[in-house]
C-alpha positions in Angstrom: 0.2 23.1 27.0 1.7 19.6 26.5 5.3 19.0 25.5 4.1 17.7 22.1 2.0 20.7 21.5 4.9 23.0 22.4 7.1 21.3 19.9 4.4 21.5 17.2 4.1 25.2 17.9 7.8 25.7 17.6 7.9 23.8 14.3 4.9 25.8 12.9 6.8 29.0 13.8 9.3 28.3 11.0 6.6 26.7 8.8 8.1 23.3 8.7 7.0 19.7 9.4 8.7 16.6 10.6 10.3 14.4 8.1 12.1 11.8 10.2 11.9 8.7 7.9 15.1 6.9 7.3 16.7 3.6 6.5 16.7 0.9 9.1 20.0 -0.6 9.5 19.7 -2.8 12.6 18.0 -6.1 13.2 15.4 -6.9 15.8 15.3 -10.3 17.4 12.2 -12.4 18.0 13.5 -15.4 20.0 16.1 -16.9 17.7 14.6 -15.2 14.7 16.2 -12.2 13.1 13.9 -9.6 11.5 15.8 -8.2 8.6 14.3 -4.9 8.2 13.0 -3.3 5.0 14.3 0.0 3.8 12.5 3.3 3.2 13.0 5.8 0.5 13.1 9.5 1.1 9.4 9.7 0.8 9.0 7.4 3.8 7.7 4.5 1.8 9.4 1.2 1.8 11.3 0.5 -1.4 10.0 -3.1 -1.3 6.6 -4.1 0.0 6.5 -6.4 3.0 5.4 -9.9 2.1 3.3 -12.1 4.3 5.7 -14.9 3.6 8.6 -12.8 5.0 6.8 -11.8 8.2 5.2 -15.2 9.0 8.3 -17.1 8.0 10.5 -14.9 10.2 8.1 -15.0 13.1 7.8 -18.7 13.0 11.4 -19.5 12.5 12.1 -20.4 16.1 9.2 -22.9 16.0 10.5 -24.7 13.0 10.7 -28.0 14.9 7.1 -27.7 16.1 6.1 -26.9 12.5 7.8 -30.1 11.3 5.6 -32.0 13.7 2.6 -30.1 12.5 3.6 -30.8 8.9 3.9 -34.5 9.6 0.5 -34.5 11.3 -1.1 -32.7 8.5 0.5 -35.1 6.0 -0.7 -38.1 8.0 -4.2 -36.6 8.3 -4.3 -35.9 4.5 -3.0 -39.4 3.7 -5.5 -41.0 6.0 -8.3 -39.1 4.4 -7.2 -40.1 0.9 -6.6 -43.7 1.9 -10.0 -44.0 3.4 -11.5 -42.7 0.2 -9.5 -45.0 -2.0 -10.9 -48.0 -0.1 -14.3 -47.2 -1.6 -13.4 -48.6 -5.0 -12.2 -52.1 -3.8 -14.9 -52.0 -1.2 -17.6 -51.7 -3.8 -16.0 -53.7 -6.7 -14.4 -56.5 -4.7 -16.4 -56.8 -1.5 -19.9 -55.4 -1.8 -20.8 -56.2 -5.4 -19.9 -59.9 -5.1 -22.2 -60.2 -2.1 -25.2 -58.9 -4.0 -27.7 -61.8 -4.5 -25.6 -64.3 -2.4 -27.8 -66.5 -0.2 -25.4 -66.8 2.7 -23.1 -63.7 2.4 -19.8 -63.8 4.3 -19.4 -60.3 5.8 -16.1 -61.0 7.6 -13.8 -59.5 4.9 -16.2 -56.5 4.6 -16.2 -55.9 8.3 -12.4 -56.3 8.4 -12.1 -53.7 5.6 -14.5 -51.4 7.4 -12.4 -51.7 10.6 -9.3 -50.8 8.7 -11.0 -47.8 7.2 -12.2 -46.7 10.7 -8.6 -47.1 12.0 -7.2 -45.0 9.2 -9.8 -42.3 9.8 -9.2 -42.4 13.6 -5.4 -41.8 13.0 -6.3 -38.9 10.8 -8.6 -37.4 13.5 -5.9 -37.7 16.1 -3.3 -36.1 13.9 -5.8 -33.3 13.1 -6.4 -32.7 16.8 -2.6 -32.7 17.6 -1.6 -30.2 14.9 -4.6 -28.0 15.8 -3.3 -27.8 19.4 0.3 -27.2 18.3 -0.8 -24.4 16.0 -2.6 -22.7 18.9 0.6 -22.9 21.0 2.7 -21.7 18.1 0.4 -18.8 17.2 0.0 -17.5 20.8 3.8 -17.7 21.5 4.6 -16.1 18.1 2.2 -13.2 18.7 3.6 -12.8 22.2 7.1 -12.5 20.7 5.9 -10.1 18.0 4.4 -7.8 20.6 7.5 -8.0 22.8 9.6 -7.1 19.7 7.4 -4.2 18.7 7.4 -2.9 22.3 11.2 -3.2 22.5 11.5 -1.3 19.2 9.2 1.5 20.5 11.5 1.9 23.5 14.4 2.4 21.1 12.8 4.9 18.8 13.6 8.6 18.9 11.3 11.1 20.4 10.7 12.5 16.9 8.7 9.3 16.1 6.3 9.9 18.9 6.0 13.6 18.0 4.7 12.6 14.5 2.6 9.5 15.6 -0.6 9.4 17.5 -1.3 7.0 20.3 -4.3 5.3 18.7 -2.3 4.3 15.6 0.5 2.9 17.8 -2.1 0.9 19.8 -3.5 -0.6 16.6 -0.1 -2.3 16.0 -0.7 -4.3 19.2 -4.4 -5.0 18.7 -5.8 -5.1 15.2 -2.5 -5.8 13.3 -1.3 -8.6 15.6 -4.8 -10.1 15.7 -4.8 -10.5 12.0 -1.5 -12.4 12.2 -3.0 -14.6 15.0 -5.8 -15.7 12.7 -3.4 -16.3 9.9 -1.0 -18.4 11.9 -3.6 -20.4 13.8 -5.9 -21.1 10.8 -4.3 -20.1 7.5 -1.0 -21.9 7.8 -2.3 -25.3 8.8 -5.0 -24.9 6.1 -2.4 -24.1 3.5 -0.3 -27.1 4.5 -3.4 -29.4 4.6 -4.4 -28.2 1.2 -1.0 -28.8 -0.3 -0.7 -32.4 1.1 -4.3 -33.3 0.5 -4.4 -32.1 -3.1 -1.1 -33.8 -3.8 -2.2 -37.1 -2.3 -5.6 -36.9 -4.1 -4.0 -36.1 -7.4 -1.7 -39.2 -7.1 -4.7 -41.4 -6.2 -6.8 -39.9 -9.1 -4.2 -40.6 -11.7 -3.9 -44.2 -10.4 -7.6 -44.7 -10.7 -8.3 -42.8 -13.9 -5.8 -40.6 -15.7 -8.5 -39.1 -18.0 -10.7 -37.9 -15.2 -7.6 -36.8 -13.3 -6.5 -34.6 -16.2 -9.9 -32.9 -16.4 -9.8 -32.2 -12.7 -6.4 -30.7 -12.8 -7.3 -28.3 -15.6 -10.5 -27.3 -13.9 -8.7 -26.8 -10.6 -6.2 -24.4 -12.3 -9.2 -22.3 -13.5 -10.5 -22.2 -9.9 -7.2 -21.1 -8.5 -6.9 -18.4 -11.1 -10.3 -17.0 -10.3 -9.5 -17.1 -6.5 -6.2 -15.4 -7.0 -7.7 -12.6 -9.1 -10.4 -11.9 -6.5 -7.9 -12.2 -3.7 -5.5 -9.6 -5.2 -8.3 -7.1 -5.6 -9.5 -7.8 -2.0 -6.0 -7.4 -0.5 -5.8 -3.7 -1.6 -9.0 -2.9 0.2 -7.9 -4.8 3.3 -4.8 -2.7 3.6 -7.1 0.4 3.4 -9.3 -1.2 6.1 -6.3 -1.6 8.5 -5.4 2.1 8.0 -8.9 3.4 8.6 -9.5 1.3 11.7 -6.3 2.9 13.0 -7.9 6.3 12.4 -11.0 5.2 14.3 -9.0 4.1 17.3 -6.9 7.3 17.3 -10.0 9.5 17.2 -11.7 7.5 20.0 -8.6 7.6 22.2 -8.3 11.4 21.6 -11.9 12.1 22.4 -11.9 10.0 25.6 -8.8 11.7 26.9 -10.2 15.1 26.1 -13.8 14.5 27.2 -13.8 17.3 29.8 -12.9 19.8 27.1 -15.5 18.3 24.8 -18.3 18.8 27.4 -17.1 22.2 28.5 -17.4 23.6 24.9 -20.6 21.6 24.1 -18.7 19.8 21.3 -20.6 16.5 21.6 -22.6 16.8 18.4 -19.5 17.9 16.4 -17.6 14.9 17.8 -20.4 12.6 16.8 -20.4 14.0 13.3 -16.6 13.8 12.9 -16.5 10.2 14.3 -19.3 9.2 11.9 -17.3 10.5 9.0 -14.2 8.6 10.0 -16.3 5.5 10.8 -17.9 5.8 7.3 -14.5 5.6 5.7 -13.7 2.4 7.7 -17.1 1.0 6.8 -16.6 1.7 3.1 -13.1 0.2 3.1 -14.3 -2.9 5.0 -17.3 -3.3 2.7 -15.2 -3.2 -0.4 -12.7 -5.7 1.1 -15.2 -8.1 2.5 -17.7 -8.1 -0.4 -14.9 -9.5 -2.6 -13.6 -11.9 0.0 -17.0 -13.4 0.8 -17.8 -13.9 -2.9 -15.0 -16.4 -3.3 -16.7 -19.1 -1.2 -20.0 -19.3 -3.2 -18.0 -19.1 -6.5 -15.7 -21.9 -5.5 -18.7 -24.0 -4.2 -20.6 -23.5 -7.4 -17.5 -24.5 -9.5 -17.0 -27.5 -7.2 -20.6 -28.7 -7.9 -20.1 -28.2 -11.6 -16.9 -30.3 -11.5 -18.9 -33.0 -9.7 -21.4 -33.0 -12.6 -18.7 -33.0 -15.3 -16.9 -36.0 -13.7 -20.2 -37.9 -13.3 -21.1 -37.3 -17.0 -17.6 -38.0 -18.4 -17.1 -41.0 -16.0 -20.5 -42.4 -17.1 -19.5 -42.1 -20.7 -16.2 -43.8 -20.1 -17.8 -46.6 -18.1 -20.6 -47.3 -20.7 -18.0 -47.4 -23.5 -15.5 -49.4 -21.4 -12.8 -46.8 -21.9 -9.8 -47.0 -19.6 -11.4 -49.8 -17.6 -13.6 -47.4 -15.7 -15.8 -49.2 -13.2 -18.8 -48.1 -11.1 -16.6 -48.3 -8.0 -14.0 -46.1 -9.7 -16.6 -43.5 -10.6 -18.0 -43.4 -7.1 -14.5 -43.2 -5.6 -13.5 -40.5 -8.1 -16.7 -38.5 -7.3 -15.8 -38.5 -3.6 -12.2 -37.5 -4.4 -13.4 -34.7 -6.6 -15.3 -33.3 -3.5 -12.2 -33.8 -1.4 -10.1 -32.2 -4.0 -12.2 -29.1 -4.3 -12.9 -28.8 -0.6 -9.3 -27.7 0.4 -9.3 -25.2 -2.5 -12.6 -23.8 -1.3 -11.3 -23.6 2.3 -8.1 -21.7 1.2 -10.3 -19.4 -0.9 -12.5 -18.7 2.1 -9.3 -17.9 4.1 -8.6 -15.1 1.6 -10.2 -12.7 4.2 -7.7 -13.7 6.9 -4.8 -13.9 4.4 -5.4 -10.4 3.0 -5.9 -8.9 6.5 -2.8 -10.6 7.8 -0.9 -9.3 4.8 -2.0 -5.8 5.5 -1.3 -6.1 9.2 2.1 -7.6 8.6 3.0 -4.7 6.3 2.1 -2.2 9.0 4.1 -4.2 11.6 7.1 -4.4 9.3 6.8 -0.6 8.8 7.1 -0.2 12.6 10.0 -2.6 12.8 11.7 -0.8 10.0 11.6 2.6 11.8 15.1 3.9 12.3 16.2 3.4 15.9 17.7 6.2 18.0 21.4 6.3 17.1 23.8 6.4 20.0 27.5 6.6 19.1 28.5 7.8 22.6 31.3 6.1 24.5 31.6 8.2 27.7 29.6 6.6 30.5 28.5 7.6 34.0 29.9 5.6 36.8 30.3 5.7 40.6 33.9 6.4 41.6 35.9 7.0 44.8 38.4 9.8 45.2 41.9 8.6 46.1 44.3 11.4 47.0 47.7 10.4 45.7 51.0 12.1 46.3 50.9 14.5 43.4 47.4 14.1 41.8 44.0 12.8 42.4 43.5 9.2 41.3 39.9 8.4 40.7 39.1 4.7 40.5 35.9 3.1 39.2 33.8 1.6 42.0 31.9 -1.6 41.3 30.0 -1.4 44.7 28.0 1.8 43.8 29.7 3.9 46.4 31.4 7.3 46.0 30.6 10.1 43.6 29.3 10.2 40.0 32.0 10.6 37.4 32.3 10.5 33.7 34.4 7.6 32.5 36.1 8.8 29.3 38.1 6.2 27.3 40.6 7.6 24.8 42.0 6.4 21.5 45.4 5.5 23.0 43.8 3.1 25.4 43.9 5.3 28.4 40.8 6.1 30.5 40.2 9.3 32.4 37.6 10.1 35.0 35.9 13.5 35.4 33.6 14.4 38.3 30.0 15.1 37.4 29.4 18.7 38.5 26.6 20.0 36.1 28.5 22.5 34.0 26.6 23.0 30.7 27.7 25.1 27.7 25.9 25.7 24.4 28.4 27.1 21.9 27.0 28.7 18.8 24.2 26.1 18.4 22.0 25.9 15.3 19.1 23.5 15.0 16.2 22.7 12.7 13.8 19.8 12.6 14.4 19.7 8.8 17.3 21.0 6.8 17.4 24.7 5.9 14.6 25.4 8.4 16.3 26.5 11.6 14.4 26.7 14.9 17.4 28.0 16.9 20.0 30.4 15.6 23.5 30.8 17.0 22.5 30.0 20.6 25.3 30.5 23.1 24.9 30.2 26.9 26.8 28.9 29.9 25.3 27.4 33.0 27.8 27.1 35.8 27.4 24.3 38.4 24.5 25.2 40.8 23.2 28.1 38.6 19.6 28.6 37.8 19.0 29.6 34.1 15.5 30.8 33.1 14.2 30.7 29.6 11.3 33.0 28.7 9.8 34.0 25.4 6.8 33.7 23.1 5.2 30.5 22.0 7.5 28.8 19.4 10.5 30.8 20.4 12.5 27.6 21.0 12.7 27.3 24.8 11.6 23.7 25.0 13.8 22.8 22.0 16.9 23.9 23.9 16.1 21.6 26.8 15.4 18.8 24.3 18.8 19.3 22.7 20.4 19.0 26.2 18.6 15.7 26.6 19.7 14.7 23.1 16.2 14.0 22.0 17.4 15.7 18.8 21.0 16.3 17.6 22.1 19.8 16.7 23.0 20.9 13.2 25.9 23.1 14.1 27.9 24.2 17.1 28.6 22.2 20.2 26.9 21.4 23.5 29.3 20.5 26.3 28.5 18.8 29.6 31.3 19.1 32.1 33.6 20.0 29.2 32.6 16.8 27.3 30.8 17.1 23.9 27.4 15.5 24.6 27.7 13.5 21.4 30.5 11.5 23.0 28.3 10.7 26.0 26.1 7.6 25.8 22.5 8.7 25.9 21.5 6.5 28.7 24.3 7.9 30.9 23.5 11.5 29.8 19.8 11.2 30.7 20.6 9.4 33.9 22.4 12.6 35.0 19.3 14.7 34.2 16.2 15.3 36.2 13.0 16.6 34.4 9.8 18.0 35.7 7.2 18.8 33.0 3.9 20.7 33.0 2.1 17.5 31.9 2.8 14.9 34.6 2.9 11.3 33.6 1.9 8.9 36.4 1.7 5.1 36.0 -0.6 2.4 37.3 0.8 1.3 40.7 1.3 2.7 44.2 2.3 6.2 45.0 5.6 4.9 46.2 6.2 3.1 42.9 5.6 6.3 41.0 8.0 8.3 43.2 10.5 5.4 42.9 10.3 5.7 39.1 13.1 8.3 39.6 15.4 5.6 41.1 14.2 2.0 41.1 16.4 0.9 44.0 15.3 3.6 46.4 14.3 2.4 49.8 11.0 3.3 51.5 12.8 5.7 53.8 14.3 7.5 50.8 10.9 7.7 49.1 9.3 9.3 52.2 12.2 11.7 52.6 11.9 12.8 48.9 8.2 13.4 49.4 8.8 15.4 52.5 11.3 17.6 50.7 8.8 18.1 47.9 6.0 19.0 50.3 4.0 15.9 49.1 4.2 13.9 52.4 1.2 15.6 54.0 -1.4 14.8 51.3 0.1 11.3 50.8 -0.3 10.6 54.5 -4.0 11.2 54.6 -4.7 8.9 51.6 -6.4 5.5 52.3 -3.2 3.4 52.1 -0.6 6.2 52.4 2.3 5.5 50.1 0.8 2.2 49.2 -2.3 3.8 47.7 -2.8 2.5 44.2 -3.4 5.1 41.5 -4.4 4.4 37.9 -5.6 6.3 34.8 -2.6 8.6 34.9 -3.4 9.7 38.4 -7.1 10.2 38.2 -8.4 11.4 41.5 -5.4 13.5 42.3 -5.4 17.3 41.8 -2.9 18.8 39.3 -0.9 20.2 42.2 -0.7 16.8 43.9 0.4 15.2 40.6 3.0 17.9 40.2 4.3 17.3 43.8 4.7 13.6 43.0 6.6 14.5 39.8 8.9 16.8 41.9 9.4 13.9 44.5 10.4 11.6 41.6 13.0 14.2 40.5 14.3 14.7 44.0 14.8 11.0 44.6 16.7 10.7 41.3 19.2 13.1 42.9 20.7 14.4 39.6 23.1 17.4 39.4 21.2 18.9 36.4 17.5 19.7 36.5 15.1 20.8 33.7 11.8 22.3 34.8 9.4 23.0 31.9 6.3 25.0 32.9 6.1 23.0 36.1 3.7 25.5 37.8 1.7 26.7 34.8 -1.5 24.7 35.3 -2.0 25.0 39.1 -3.6 27.6 41.2 -1.7 30.4 43.1 -2.2 28.8 46.5 -0.9 25.4 45.3 1.9 27.1 43.4 3.4 28.3 46.7 3.5 24.7 47.9 4.9 23.4 44.6 7.4 26.3 44.5 8.8 25.3 47.9 9.2 21.7 46.6 10.9 23.1 43.5 13.2 25.2 45.6 14.2 22.1 47.5 14.7 20.3 44.2 16.8 23.1 42.6 19.0 23.7 45.7 22.7 23.1 44.8 21.8 21.9 41.2 22.3 23.4 37.8 18.7 24.2 36.6 17.1 25.2 33.4 13.7 26.6 34.1 10.9 27.5 31.6 8.1 29.4 33.2 5.2 31.6 32.1 4.9 33.2 35.5 7.7 35.7 35.8 7.5 35.6 39.6 8.8 32.1 39.6 12.1 33.0 37.8 13.0 36.4 39.3 15.6 34.9 41.5 17.4 33.1 38.6 21.1 33.7 38.1 20.5 34.4 34.5 17.3 35.0 32.4 17.4 34.3 28.7 14.7 36.0 26.5 14.2 34.2 23.2 12.3 35.3 20.1 12.1 33.3 16.9 15.0 31.1 17.9 17.4 33.9 18.9 18.5 35.1 22.4 17.6 38.7 22.3 18.3 39.5 26.0 20.1 38.0 28.8 20.9 38.9 32.4 19.5 39.0 35.9 16.0 40.1 36.7 17.1 43.6 37.8 19.5 44.1 34.9 16.9 43.2 32.4 14.4 45.5 33.9 16.9 48.3 33.8 17.4 47.7 30.0 13.7 48.4 29.5 13.5 45.9 26.7 11.3 42.9 25.9 11.6 41.4 29.4 10.6 44.7 31.0 7.6 44.8 28.7 6.6 41.3 29.8 7.1 42.2 33.5 5.3 45.6 33.5 2.5 44.4 31.2 2.0 41.1 33.1 2.1 39.2 29.9 2.3 35.4 29.9 5.2 34.0 28.2 4.0 30.4 28.0 5.5 27.9 25.6 
């Protein structure tokens, strides 16, 4: 049973659920940008909705100088387009019309004007090409930084976040949600800038040419924008739903792929197909409702643009015929072209509503992740290497910067003094109470002492709280009442990184990573030499099977160790713990999913691992914990029996029942 499943069972035992939402108080950096995080109310929802402007503006802050260049290029491109169009009126009225009917027309001025127009358009094309390339650079760099920031935040989140989140949903942050931002940054932002500059330049030119037609165009454009905004707001709600449902699809697919053996063993294929179809239908419906509104904007805006063209032609013709406002044929032609140019950016922005709405939904989800409360660490006691210097009357322990000597706790005090305490592995739980939520205790008044080098075994029914105890020692969660002391120091005073550096953990579910076997063993201590890696494998009884592999210790494994047996994976996990060389070990169901023959081999590796170390062992096979110094029997969060194997059998209590009945006490 996985660690997450164990925790869920323990939570269900007291009929409670996780409720770990809080208020984010720290900032996350993206380059030079600071992400000021939103806050969440008690229900877990943000008090203020994340805006696309906030996310994009913050993400792009470090590229503001690049954006200034982009803005200038967009401005020059828009001006070039408008200037080229304004040439049409003088071209027709002053150059082309006078040449009509002329016997020997002089085309020199006309050709010169056409050359100027071509030059203006060429400048516009070059500016467009430049800002397009810059936006590609900005968008890719921004998304890289966003992913870096999200991943960094994930590393700083508490275990409780992962207990209540599924892998597929987390992966959606890095794929679907960031992709929506990519499209928005690469396409939406330059389109919005181009629209703003182009529309402004065209409006100025329109009012210069004919204020009456310009006024009609402005009023009509306001109507277009109102319609686009109304449709866009309705579409955005459905796009948020679409992002949530695609996350559900990804989560289900990830879960079914990882559990495919179980699916096939129990002939669950048809049921899986049916369940996936149901989840996929929800995504389809949400996507349909979102897209059907978004795609309707383009045709509506296009139709309204054609109607504006007709209105300007009719009104302009009336003005020209009646000689109102000095409206010439060239002015009407120029104005008709400008009306097309005026409507086109509005249409393009309206068509971007799909990307804008999806990016808004994706940015809200990303901001939700970045607003998750990080793991709090108020500890100030650190783990350092120190040398023992025997003075005349007392031991003087000095901090060693060259990584020699022994591990010691460096304990600064309020008066400015610093004391050092040797790390020996003494653990004490003093009247500890703990619950995942208030008023729902999982552990009740737990008291136990593990002397240096002792082996403490924890047994009991599913949900009794065994794994919770080891998680409290790791400070994956903080206790509600009582104290946990490590070498006499309250663990709340120890920095979590130092605390966990002093602990070794071997779990039932082994996590291996893509890389060589040596790299996976070296995960316990990154600076370990090849010789130390081999020695650790030998002590764990893993050397023999590693030696016969194609590349030995350089054999590359992937897919969480696919191709290795469960016993081999467990031996690598034990090797990793041995090379970490910590004084305190936690072994959680380390032999529960391997066969009896392999268990003998693994048990020898565990014995080598536990030798001389303080150990907490959770096991469902009583044979593996009979030689423990003390066995704790837990039921419903209480220690109901404690003692050695022989003394507990003599009591003829719960442990004796488990032993005589051969019951499994798995967690």
